[in-house]
C-alpha positions in Angstrom: -19.0 79.0 41.0 -18.6 77.0 37.7 -16.4 78.4 35.3 -18.9 78.6 31.9 -17.3 79.5 28.0 -20.2 80.0 26.2 -20.8 82.2 22.9 -22.8 80.7 20.4 -23.0 83.7 18.3 -18.9 83.1 17.8 -19.1 79.7 17.4 -21.3 80.1 14.6 -19.1 82.0 12.6 -17.9 78.5 11.7 -20.5 76.7 9.9 -21.5 74.8 6.8 -24.6 73.7 6.3 -25.4 70.2 6.2 -22.6 69.0 7.8 -22.8 66.8 10.9 -20.3 69.7 12.6 -23.2 72.7 12.2 -23.9 75.8 14.5 -27.4 74.3 15.0 -25.8 71.5 17.0 -26.2 74.2 20.0 -29.5 75.7 19.1 -32.0 73.6 21.5 -30.1 74.4 24.4 -31.2 77.0 27.2 -28.5 78.7 29.2 -31.3 81.0 30.2 -30.3 80.7 33.7 -26.7 81.0 33.3 -24.6 83.6 32.6 -21.0 83.1 30.8 -18.6 83.9 33.0 -15.1 83.3 31.2 -14.6 84.7 27.2 -13.0 83.5 24.2 -9.6 84.9 23.6 -7.4 84.1 20.9 -4.2 81.8 21.6 -0.9 83.2 21.1 0.9 81.0 18.4 3.3 80.1 21.2 0.7 78.7 23.2 -1.0 76.7 20.2 2.9 75.3 19.3 3.2 73.7 22.4 1.3 71.0 20.9 0.9 72.2 17.1 3.4 72.4 15.0 4.4 76.0 12.9 3.7 74.5 9.3 0.2 73.2 10.5 -0.7 76.6 11.9 0.7 77.9 8.6 -1.4 75.9 6.7 -4.7 76.1 8.5 -4.2 80.4 8.3 -3.9 79.9 4.4 -6.3 77.6 3.6 -8.9 79.3 5.8 -7.8 82.7 4.3 -8.3 81.3 1.0 -12.2 81.3 1.6 -15.0 78.1 1.9 -13.3 74.6 1.9 -12.4 71.3 2.9 -8.8 70.4 5.1 -10.0 66.8 4.7 -12.6 64.7 3.4 -14.2 65.4 6.5 -13.1 68.9 8.2 -14.7 72.2 6.2 -12.9 75.7 7.3 -14.5 79.2 6.4 -12.5 82.6 6.6 -13.4 82.8 10.6 -12.7 79.1 11.1 -8.6 79.8 12.2 -9.4 82.4 14.3 -12.3 80.7 16.0 -10.7 78.0 16.8 -7.7 79.7 18.2 -10.2 81.4 20.5 -11.6 78.1 21.4 -7.9 77.0 22.6 -7.3 80.7 24.1 -10.6 80.7 26.4 -9.7 76.8 27.5 -6.0 77.8 28.8 -8.0 80.9 30.5 -10.7 78.6 32.1 -8.3 75.7 33.1 -6.1 79.0 34.5 -8.7 80.0 36.8 -9.8 77.1 38.2 -6.2 76.1 38.8 -6.0 78.8 41.2 -9.1 78.7 42.8 -11.3 81.7 41.4 -13.5 78.9 39.8 -14.8 75.8 41.6 -14.9 74.0 38.4 -15.4 74.5 34.6 -17.4 74.1 31.3 -16.4 75.0 28.8 -19.8 74.9 25.1 -17.5 75.4 22.2 -16.9 74.4 18.3 -15.6 73.1 16.7 -14.5 70.1 18.6 -10.6 69.9 18.9 -9.4 65.8 19.8 -8.8 64.4 16.7 -6.5 67.5 15.4 -3.1 66.2 15.6 0.6 67.9 16.0 0.7 68.4 12.1 -2.6 67.6 10.9 -6.6 69.3 10.7 -9.2 66.4 10.6 -12.3 64.5 12.0 -13.6 68.3 12.0 -10.6 69.5 14.4 -8.4 72.1 13.3 -6.4 73.0 16.8 -6.4 70.6 19.5 -8.2 72.8 22.1 -7.9 70.2 25.3 -4.3 69.0 24.4 -3.2 73.2 24.0 -4.6 73.9 27.8 -3.3 70.9 29.4 0.5 71.5 27.7 -0.2 75.2 29.5 -0.9 74.1 33.0 2.2 72.2 32.7 4.1 74.8 31.1 3.0 77.1 34.1 3.3 74.9 37.1 4.6 71.9 36.1 0.7 70.1 36.7 0.3 66.2 36.0 -2.7 66.1 33.9 -5.5 63.6 33.4 -6.7 63.9 30.1 -10.6 61.9 30.2 -11.8 61.3 27.1 -15.8 59.9 26.7 -16.6 61.0 22.9 -17.9 58.2 20.8 -14.8 58.3 18.5 -11.1 57.8 19.6 -8.9 61.3 20.7 -6.7 60.3 18.1 -5.1 63.5 18.1 -4.7 63.7 22.0 -3.1 60.6 22.3 -0.6 61.3 19.4 0.4 64.3 20.9 1.3 62.8 24.9 1.8 59.4 23.0 5.3 59.6 24.7 4.7 61.4 27.8 4.7 60.5 31.3 3.1 63.4 33.1 -0.1 63.6 30.8 -2.3 60.9 31.2 -4.9 60.1 28.7 -7.5 58.1 29.3 -10.7 57.2 26.8 -13.6 55.5 26.2 -14.9 54.8 22.1 -16.7 53.1 19.9 -14.7 50.2 18.3 -13.9 49.6 15.9 -15.1 52.8 13.9 -13.2 56.5 12.7 -10.9 57.0 13.0 -10.0 53.4 13.8 -7.2 54.3 16.9 -7.5 53.0 20.0 -7.1 49.6 20.5 -6.7 48.3 24.1 -2.8 47.2 23.4 -2.3 50.9 22.6 -0.4 52.1 25.9 2.0 54.7 25.1 5.8 55.1 23.7 9.1 55.2 25.7 8.6 56.9 28.7 5.0 57.5 28.0 4.4 53.6 28.1 1.9 52.9 31.2 0.4 56.8 30.0 -2.3 56.0 27.7 -5.3 53.8 28.3 -7.8 52.6 25.6 -11.5 51.0 26.4 -12.7 50.2 23.3 -16.7 49.1 23.1 -18.7 47.7 20.5 -21.9 49.2 18.7 -24.7 48.3 20.8 -22.7 48.9 24.3 -24.9 51.1 26.5 -24.5 52.2 30.1 -23.6 49.0 32.2 -20.7 48.2 29.6 -19.8 52.4 29.7 -19.9 52.6 33.5 -17.9 49.9 34.3 -15.4 50.9 31.7 -14.5 53.9 34.2 -15.4 52.2 37.4 -13.5 48.9 36.5 -10.7 50.0 34.5 -10.1 53.8 34.3 -11.0 55.8 37.1 -8.5 53.6 39.3 -5.8 54.5 36.5 -6.8 58.0 37.2 -6.6 57.3 40.8 -3.2 55.7 40.5 -1.5 58.9 38.6 -2.6 61.4 41.4 -3.1 64.3 38.6 -2.7 67.8 39.9 -5.6 68.7 37.3 -8.3 66.8 35.2 -9.4 67.8 31.7 -12.3 66.4 30.0 -12.4 65.8 26.6 -17.1 65.9 26.6 -17.9 64.3 23.2 -22.1 63.1 23.9 -22.1 61.1 20.7 -21.8 57.8 22.3 -25.8 59.1 23.4 -28.4 56.3 21.9 -29.8 59.2 19.7 -26.9 60.1 17.7 -27.0 59.9 14.2 -22.8 59.1 13.9 -22.5 55.9 16.4 -23.7 53.3 17.3 -23.4 53.2 21.1 -26.7 53.6 23.9 -25.6 55.7 26.4 -28.3 57.8 28.0 -28.6 60.7 29.3 -28.3 59.2 32.7 -25.5 57.6 31.8 -23.1 60.6 31.0 -24.9 62.2 34.5 -23.7 59.2 36.5 -20.3 59.4 34.6 -20.0 63.3 35.0 -20.8 62.5 38.8 -18.2 59.9 38.8 -15.5 62.4 37.6 -16.7 65.0 40.1 -16.4 63.1 42.9 -12.7 61.9 41.7 -11.3 65.6 41.1 -13.1 66.1 44.7 -11.0 62.9 45.6 -7.6 63.8 44.1 -7.0 67.4 43.0 -9.1 69.7 44.9 -12.0 69.6 42.5 -10.1 70.7 40.1 -11.5 69.5 36.4 -12.7 71.4 33.3 -15.4 69.8 30.7 -14.7 70.7 26.8 -17.6 70.0 24.7 -16.1 67.9 21.3 -18.6 65.4 19.5 -22.7 65.6 19.8 -24.7 65.7 16.8 -28.5 65.0 18.1 -29.2 68.5 19.0 -32.1 67.9 21.2 -29.9 64.7 23.0 -26.6 67.3 23.1 -29.1 69.8 25.0 -30.2 67.2 27.4 -26.7 66.3 28.1 -25.1 69.9 28.4 -27.8 70.5 31.4 -27.5 67.2 33.0 -23.4 67.7 32.6 -24.4 71.3 34.3 -26.1 70.2 37.1 -23.4 68.1 38.3 -21.0 70.8 38.1 -22.6 73.6 40.0 -24.4 71.1 42.8 
């Protein structure tokens, strides 16, 4: 059984009308035939401090408590935003723990706000806490598991890369549009110190579609994943590389995403007994996002 986190009512407590990352992103998603079976759960300070600084936690709490406002030019917050971001991180920890224990075949977290731009000490790019990074750190803390993070959001996951840049036990693989926000993600960015070789970036130029997108995985990223031999795969699943998305210029189709999800599921079956969890990051065309999430769930449940 696929583990599923989906609580749009709670996630809607973080919302700013007119902003690209708003509660209506999930409005067209029909999960009436599916049932969430893993709950959101507030991550503890200790869990968040595995990847974030205490100063960051204190800053986010204070700014959210003071009322609606902006953490930076792109990232808004309201009174409930800190608590919701904390619950997303805790839910991801629990979902990954269930998949790791064999209680679920695989997992999907349809959550917001996203997280992969949040660095150890900074909220940015719509992201407050980096849920995928927190979940990866928790997997390592519990069992020393080697974790691979695959990020196919159209925007480079600078926060996740930065957090694990000097780590040889976490592999970070990313495809993304470049040049584009946040400006990082060059192929020359491969890690630091013991982490050299454990970051792999495949920047794609605007206009790239299914052929270029899937070739990046087939020719570069999946061979690196195989060589790493992970015990668990986490996926930062941003669907804003879709041809209909308004925030970028890649031209990936819903079928292209379906094929990639199948490739990642097959890799997990070969490398780590199928242990893979997808977590929603970007995707700002509600209709396209609904199609892509439905395709992802179809593959995970097949």
